[in-house]
N, C-alpha and C positions, 0 to 999 in steps of 0.2 A: 686259424688266424681270425676267427669271428667271435666276438664277445656280444652276448645278448642279455636281455632282461627276462628271457623266457624261463619258466619252470618246466623245462623240457630238455631231456638229455640226448635225444636221438635225432636232432635236426640234420647233422652231417650225414648220418647213415641213411636217413629217409631221402635226402637229395640224391645221394649216390644210387639208391635203389630205383628212383624215378628215372635217372639217366640210363641206368643199365637195362631196365625193363620197358622203357618208353611208355610208362603208365602215368596216371595222374593220382595224386594223393590229397586227401582232405582230412584235416585234424583240428579239433579245438585245442588251443593252447592257452595257458594262463601266464600273465606277466607277474613280476615280483610285487607290483602294487595291487594285485588282485583282479585287474581287468581281464576279460576273456576275449580272445581273438580267434577268428576262423582262419586257419592257415591252409593255403592251397599251394601245391607244388606241381608245376607243369614241366615237361621236357621242352627245352629250347631247340626248335628244329629249323635248320637253315633251308634255303631255297632248294638245295640239292637233296633234301630229305634226310640229311645227316643230323644226328643229335649233337649239339655243341654246347651243352650245359643245361641249366634249369632256371625257371622263373618261379620265384616265391612271392606270394601275395598275402597280406594280412588285412582282415576286415574286422573292425571292432564290433563285437556282438554282445558287449557287456549288458546293455540295457535290455536287449532281447532275451538274453539268458536269465537275467534277474526276473523279468516278467514271466518267463517260462517256469522258473523255479517257484514263483509265487502261485501260479496257476496249478502246478503239479502238487504243491502243498495243500492248496484248497481242495483239489480233486481227490487226493488220497486221504485227507483228514475229515472230509465232510461226512456227517451221519446220514445225509440224504443220498439216495441213489442218483448217480449222474450218468447220463448217456450222451455221447457225441456222435452225430450222424452226418453222413455225406450223401448228397443226392445221387441216385442212379437214374440216368436219363436214357430215353429212347425217342429219337426225333424231337428232342427238346421237351419231352413230357416226362415228368418224374414217375417212374414205375416202381421204385423201391428206394430204400435207404441202406447204405453200407454202414455198419457199426464201426466207427473209427476207434472209439475207446469207451470203456465202461469201468467204473470203480467197483471195489469189493462189495459195498452195500447193494449195488445194482444186481450183481451176480447172485447175492444171497436172497434178494427180494424175489427173484424168479427161479431160485433153485438151480442155478447154472454154475458150471465149473469156471475157473479163471480164464480159460482159453476158449470157452464156447461162444462168447459174444464178439470180441474184436475181430474185424475182417469179414464177418459174416452178414447175411441178409437180415434186416430188421423184421421183415414179414415172416421169414422162416423161423427165426429164433424166438421171437416174441409175438406169436399170433394172437395171444389172449388180449393184447391191447392194439396191435397193428391192424388186425382185421375186424376191429369193433369200433371203427370211427376215428381212432387217433391218427392213422395214416393220412386220412383226408385232411385232418386239421393241421398236421405237420406240413403237408404239401402246400396248403393254403398259406401257412406261415412263411415258408420259403419264397413262394411266388409273390407275396404282397409285402414282404419284409416287415411283418407285424410281430406282436408279442402274444403269447398264449398263456392263459391261466385258467385251468379248468379242473373239475373233479370227474373222475372216470370210475365206473363200476364194472367189474369183470368177475368171472367165476374161476376159482382155483380150488382144487381138491374138494369139489362139490359144495363149496361155500362161497358166499358173496363177499367180495373184497372191494375196498375203495382206495383210490389213489388221488392225491392232489398233484397235478402236473403243471410245471411252469417251464416254458421254453422260449428261446430267442434265436433268431437267425444268426448263423456264423458262417461266412463265406457262402458256398453253394450247399449249405446244410444247416444244421442247428445243434444247439446244446440244450439238454432238457434235464430237469431234476424231478424225481419221483419220490413222494412221501406217502407212506402207508398211513391212511387216516381211518382204517376200518374200525378200530376201537372208538375213535371219536364219533364216527357216524352211528355206531351202535349205541353209544351213550346218548347222542342226540335223539335217536329214535326212542330210547327208553324214557328220556325226559319228556318228549312230545307225547308219548303214550300216557305217562303219569299225569301230565298236564291236562290232557283230554279227559282222563278219568276224574281229575279234580274238578274240571268244569262241569262234567255230568253230575258229580256229587253235589256241587254247589247249586246247580239247577234243581236237583231233587230236594235238597234242604230248603231252598226257597219255596218250592211248591208245598212241601210239608208245613212250612211256617205259615204260608198263606192259608192252607187248609185249617191249621190250628187257630189262626186268628178268626177265620170264618166261624168255626165251631164255638169259640169263646163269645163272639158276637151273638150267635144263636142262643147260647145258654144264658147270656146276659138278658136278652129280650124275653126269654121264657121266664127267667127269674123275676124280671120286672112285672110281668103279667101275673105271676103267682102272688107277688107282694100286693098288687092292686086288688086282686080278688080277695085276698085275706083281709085287706083293709076294709073293703066293702062289706064283707061278712061280719067283721068285728063291729062295725058301726051300726 
């Protein structure tokens, strides 16, 4: 006897299951116009503790779901490594961070499997950065509600690697992006080395030019003297 705009075919069966099992059910449902609602079904319990039906509530979560889909799209499509952390506290002091989420580039950057990072300790899973100053910076960020943008050098496979890290507070934690800038830093180092060599060469050329000018002046003076002596002898 109920007609709805729900794109959901098991409403009556779910209500009956809640009544029979005295449980609560929660489900996202979509309307015919595309809006999304969070549907909750509770057993209706009388004062004598007998179940006498069910209560069904609908909360419009369309905007929240759209935002979530946007964030998920950005999270999964980003070429940068993204890490979402939640504070782990002891007596209100941050002792670690729990990894809430990490995208595929993050796992690939640190040679981790898809299930190695989420739900685990930041310090235990990523010690190369967590135990080399970044944990303290992340802690300060959460406590002061600030923004972090830094470059970090660490060792991986016996070679030096560089990361550009940008992080912002999110709830009692943070979201951070990691970009591998190792090749950029190596190129900058090579450029700086070549520039320094160029400066040294320029200074050497300047000194050689000054020496050459000095010798030319000396030869010019000697030639003038020779011409003077020749003139005196000739006269």
